[in-house]
C-alpha positions in Angstrom: 104.5 8.8 -45.7 102.4 10.6 -48.4 99.8 13.0 -47.1 96.9 11.1 -48.7 98.1 7.8 -47.1 98.4 9.6 -43.7 94.8 10.8 -44.0 93.5 7.3 -44.9 95.3 5.7 -41.9 94.1 8.5 -39.5 90.5 8.3 -40.7 90.4 4.4 -40.5 92.1 4.3 -37.1 89.9 7.0 -35.5 86.7 5.3 -36.8 87.8 1.8 -35.6 88.8 3.0 -32.2 85.6 5.0 -31.7 83.5 2.0 -32.7 85.4 -0.4 -30.5 85.1 1.9 -27.5 81.4 2.3 -28.1 80.9 -1.4 -28.1 83.2 -2.0 -25.2 81.2 0.5 -23.1 78.0 -1.2 -24.2 76.3 2.1 -25.1 72.6 2.1 -25.9 73.2 3.7 -29.3 76.4 2.0 -30.5 76.0 3.4 -34.0 76.8 7.0 -32.7 80.5 6.7 -31.9 81.6 5.5 -35.4 79.1 7.8 -37.2 80.3 10.8 -35.2 83.9 9.8 -35.9 83.2 9.7 -39.6 81.5 13.1 -39.5 84.3 14.8 -37.5 87.1 13.1 -39.5 86.0 13.6 -43.0 87.6 17.0 -43.3 91.4 16.5 -43.1 92.4 18.9 -40.3 93.9 18.8 -36.8 91.5 17.7 -34.0 89.6 20.2 -31.9 91.1 21.9 -29.0 89.6 21.2 -25.5 87.8 24.5 -25.4 86.3 24.0 -28.8 85.2 20.4 -27.9 83.4 21.7 -24.7 81.7 24.4 -26.8 80.5 21.8 -29.3 79.3 19.4 -26.6 77.3 22.3 -25.1 75.8 23.2 -28.5 74.8 19.5 -28.9 73.2 19.4 -25.5 71.2 22.6 -26.1 70.0 21.9 -29.6 69.1 18.3 -29.1 67.4 19.0 -25.8 64.8 21.1 -27.7 63.3 17.8 -28.8 62.6 16.8 -25.2 60.7 20.0 -24.7 58.4 19.1 -27.6 57.3 15.8 -26.0 54.6 17.4 -23.7 53.3 19.4 -26.7 53.1 16.2 -28.8 51.0 14.6 -26.0 48.6 17.5 -25.3 48.9 20.0 -28.2 50.0 17.9 -31.3 49.1 20.5 -33.9 51.3 23.1 -32.2 54.1 20.6 -31.9 53.9 19.8 -35.6 54.1 23.5 -36.5 57.1 23.9 -34.2 58.8 20.9 -35.8 58.2 22.4 -39.3 59.7 25.7 -38.1 62.7 23.9 -36.6 63.4 21.9 -39.8 63.1 25.0 -41.9 65.6 26.9 -39.6 68.0 23.9 -39.5 68.1 23.7 -43.3 68.5 27.5 -43.7 71.4 27.4 -41.3 73.1 24.6 -43.3 72.4 26.0 -46.8 72.5 29.8 -46.4 74.7 30.4 -43.4 77.1 27.5 -43.8 76.5 26.2 -40.3 76.2 22.6 -41.2 77.0 21.1 -37.7 74.6 23.5 -36.0 71.8 22.8 -38.5 72.3 19.0 -38.3 72.1 19.0 -34.5 69.1 21.3 -34.5 67.3 19.0 -36.9 68.3 16.0 -34.8 66.8 17.5 -31.8 63.5 18.5 -33.4 63.1 15.2 -35.3 65.0 12.3 -33.7 64.9 13.3 -30.1 61.3 14.3 -30.1 60.2 11.0 -31.6 62.3 9.0 -29.2 61.2 11.1 -26.3 57.6 10.5 -27.2 58.1 6.7 -26.9 60.1 7.0 -23.7 61.4 10.1 -21.9 64.3 8.1 -20.6 65.2 6.9 -24.1 65.1 10.5 -25.4 67.4 11.7 -22.6 69.7 8.8 -23.2 70.0 9.7 -26.9 71.0 13.3 -26.0 73.6 12.0 -23.6 74.9 9.4 -26.1 75.3 12.0 -28.8 77.4 14.2 -26.5 79.4 11.3 -25.2 80.0 9.9 -28.7 81.4 13.3 -29.9 83.8 13.2 -26.9 84.8 9.6 -27.7 85.5 10.6 -31.4 87.6 13.6 -30.5 89.6 11.7 -27.9 90.4 9.1 -30.5 91.5 11.9 -32.8 93.8 13.3 -30.2 95.4 9.8 -29.8 95.8 9.1 -33.5 96.7 12.6 -35.0 100.3 12.6 -33.7 101.0 9.4 -35.6 99.5 10.7 -38.9 99.6 14.5 -38.8 98.8 16.9 -41.6 101.4 18.9 -43.4 102.6 22.1 -41.6 100.9 24.4 -44.1 97.8 22.8 -45.6 96.3 24.5 -48.7 93.5 26.9 -48.1 90.0 25.5 -48.8 88.2 26.7 -51.9 85.6 29.5 -51.3 82.2 28.2 -50.6 79.7 28.9 -53.4 77.1 31.5 -52.5 73.4 30.6 -52.5 70.8 33.3 -53.1 68.2 34.2 -50.5 65.3 33.0 -52.6 67.0 29.7 -53.4 68.0 29.2 -49.8 64.4 29.7 -48.7 63.2 27.2 -51.2 65.7 24.5 -50.2 64.8 25.0 -46.6 61.0 24.7 -47.4 61.6 21.7 -49.6 63.6 19.9 -46.9 60.8 20.5 -44.4 58.2 19.1 -46.8 60.3 16.0 -47.5 61.3 15.2 -43.9 58.0 16.0 -42.1 55.9 13.0 -43.4 58.8 10.7 -42.4 58.9 12.2 -38.9 55.1 11.7 -38.6 55.4 8.1 -39.6 58.3 7.6 -37.1 56.2 8.7 -34.2 54.5 5.3 -34.2 57.8 3.4 -33.9 60.7 5.7 -33.3 63.5 3.1 -32.6 62.9 1.5 -36.0 62.8 4.8 -37.9 65.9 6.4 -36.4 68.1 5.5 -39.4 65.4 6.3 -41.9 65.0 9.8 -40.5 68.7 10.4 -40.9 68.5 9.4 -44.6 65.6 11.8 -45.1 67.5 14.6 -43.5 70.5 13.9 -45.7 68.8 13.9 -49.1 66.5 16.8 -48.1 69.2 19.5 -48.4 70.5 19.1 -52.0 71.0 22.4 -53.7 70.0 22.1 -57.3 67.5 20.1 -59.5 70.3 18.2 -61.1 71.8 17.7 -57.7 68.5 16.1 -56.5 68.6 13.5 -59.3 72.3 12.7 -58.9 71.9 12.6 -55.1 69.1 10.1 -55.4 71.2 7.8 -57.5 74.2 8.3 -55.2 72.1 7.6 -52.0 70.5 4.5 -53.5 73.9 3.2 -54.6 75.5 4.0 -51.3 72.6 2.4 -49.4 73.0 -0.9 -51.3 76.8 -0.9 -51.1 76.6 0.0 -47.4 74.2 -2.8 -46.8 76.5 -5.3 -48.6 79.5 -4.1 -46.5 77.4 -4.5 -43.3 76.4 -8.0 -44.2 80.0 -9.0 -45.1 81.3 -7.4 -41.8 78.6 -9.3 -39.9 79.5 -12.6 -41.4 83.2 -12.2 -40.7 82.5 -11.0 -37.2 80.4 -14.2 -36.6 83.5 -16.4 -37.3 85.5 -14.9 -34.5 83.2 -12.8 -32.3 85.4 -10.5 -30.1 86.3 -6.9 -29.7 89.6 -7.5 -31.4 87.9 -8.9 -34.5 85.5 -6.0 -34.5 88.4 -3.5 -34.3 90.3 -5.2 -37.1 87.2 -5.4 -39.4 86.4 -1.8 -38.6 89.9 -0.8 -39.5 89.7 -2.6 -42.8 86.3 -1.0 -43.5 87.8 2.4 -42.7 90.9 1.8 -44.9 88.7 0.8 -47.8 86.4 3.8 -47.5 89.2 6.2 -46.7 91.2 5.1 -49.7 88.2 6.0 -51.9 87.6 9.3 -50.0 91.1 10.6 -50.3 91.9 9.3 -53.8 94.3 6.4 -53.0 92.0 4.0 -54.9 90.6 5.3 -58.2 86.9 6.0 -58.3 84.5 7.9 -60.5 82.1 8.5 -57.6 82.2 11.6 -55.4 83.3 11.7 -51.8 79.7 12.0 -50.6 78.9 8.6 -52.0 81.7 6.9 -49.9 80.9 8.8 -46.7 77.2 7.8 -47.1 78.3 4.2 -47.7 80.4 4.1 -44.6 77.6 5.7 -42.4 75.0 3.4 -43.9 77.2 0.3 -43.1 77.6 1.4 -39.4 73.9 2.4 -39.0 72.9 -1.1 -40.2 75.7 -3.0 -38.4 75.7 -1.5 -34.9 72.1 -2.3 -34.1 72.6 -5.8 -35.4 75.3 -6.4 -32.7 72.9 -5.0 -30.1 70.1 -7.2 -31.4 72.3 -10.3 -30.9 73.0 -9.3 -27.3 69.3 -8.8 -26.5 68.2 -12.1 -28.3 66.3 -10.5 -31.2 66.1 -11.9 -34.7 69.0 -10.2 -36.3 68.2 -11.0 -39.9 64.6 -9.9 -39.6 65.6 -6.6 -37.9 68.2 -6.0 -40.6 65.7 -6.6 -43.4 63.3 -4.1 -41.8 65.9 -1.4 -41.4 67.3 -1.9 -44.8 63.8 -1.8 -46.4 63.1 1.4 -44.6 66.4 2.8 -45.9 65.5 2.1 -49.5 61.8 3.2 -49.1 62.6 6.5 -47.5 65.4 7.2 -50.0 63.0 6.5 -52.9 60.3 8.6 -51.3 62.6 11.6 -50.6 64.1 11.4 -54.1 60.7 11.3 -55.9 59.2 14.0 -53.6 62.1 16.4 -54.2 62.0 15.9 -58.0 58.3 16.5 -58.1 58.7 19.6 -55.9 61.5 21.0 -58.1 59.4 20.3 -61.2 56.4 22.1 -59.8 58.5 25.0 -58.9 60.1 25.3 -62.3 56.7 25.1 -64.0 55.4 27.8 -61.7 58.4 30.0 -62.5 58.0 29.5 -66.2 54.2 30.3 -66.0 54.9 33.4 -64.0 57.6 34.6 -66.5 55.3 33.9 -69.4 52.5 36.0 -67.8 54.8 38.9 -66.9 56.7 39.1 -70.2 53.7 40.3 -72.3 52.8 42.8 -69.6 56.3 44.3 -69.7 56.3 44.3 -73.5 53.0 46.2 -73.6 54.2 48.8 -71.1 
């Protein structure tokens, strides 16, 4: 089998197995296993070894538990807590952009933003989120161990291209910009954390684009992926309603993974980048998984879906506009500074 085809089947099967196991175990946050499976399977590589998996789980527990420590501060010293969250968001973005530690930065931001807001609503809910994240990573990696022997990589994969360097001044600005974009969304989420979990994830995603042009293109990509992910989630939900069972969920998840994987790895022609399709798949699962849980608890599925989707669109638009305005302000400031310093240098 061609290498690209192996990657597509491996990606789809790992995601479908992780999602099915999550629903079969009736996890509180059923969106986490498929999302973690997507994140860990995007890069075509062999699965982690047991020692590396345990180290990753330990890092997740440590970084996300920081959010639980912020809950008493939010209750008694809110200003101090807000300043610490700003510092944590800055550090997480700096780790991602400047040091290339994307996973560590993402989990650190999750702890400061998602876990702290959930823990403020319910300490038990916050602790459950921390445990669910660690458990979902274990589920995703176990699924990779099962699937990888069937669809392995080539013995000598090509070496990845070198990562582009980002200057210290630019990295500091991106980290500050990400903090300014995400912080208002986090403050709004403190009033209703469970509804804003997905919206916070969107804000964190768009907050770490590198360039001004990247901000504009990322906004268009995220808006398009949001609407396409919502459409796929609705289609998935309607088909699942015809034959509601775990087997149907597994088959539909497999089809969704095959479609997205074919776009990701170039089997199906597309003019859109891989980030568009990964965001589309994660959006579909973030919208779909809570809908299944809403059905089990007797909630109005369509109303809850509309609320979540509206928040997705609203937060994406807000983050996009805020980042464009911040970049425009920075560029004007730099041009003004250069115009002031140029005559001074000429005179000297």
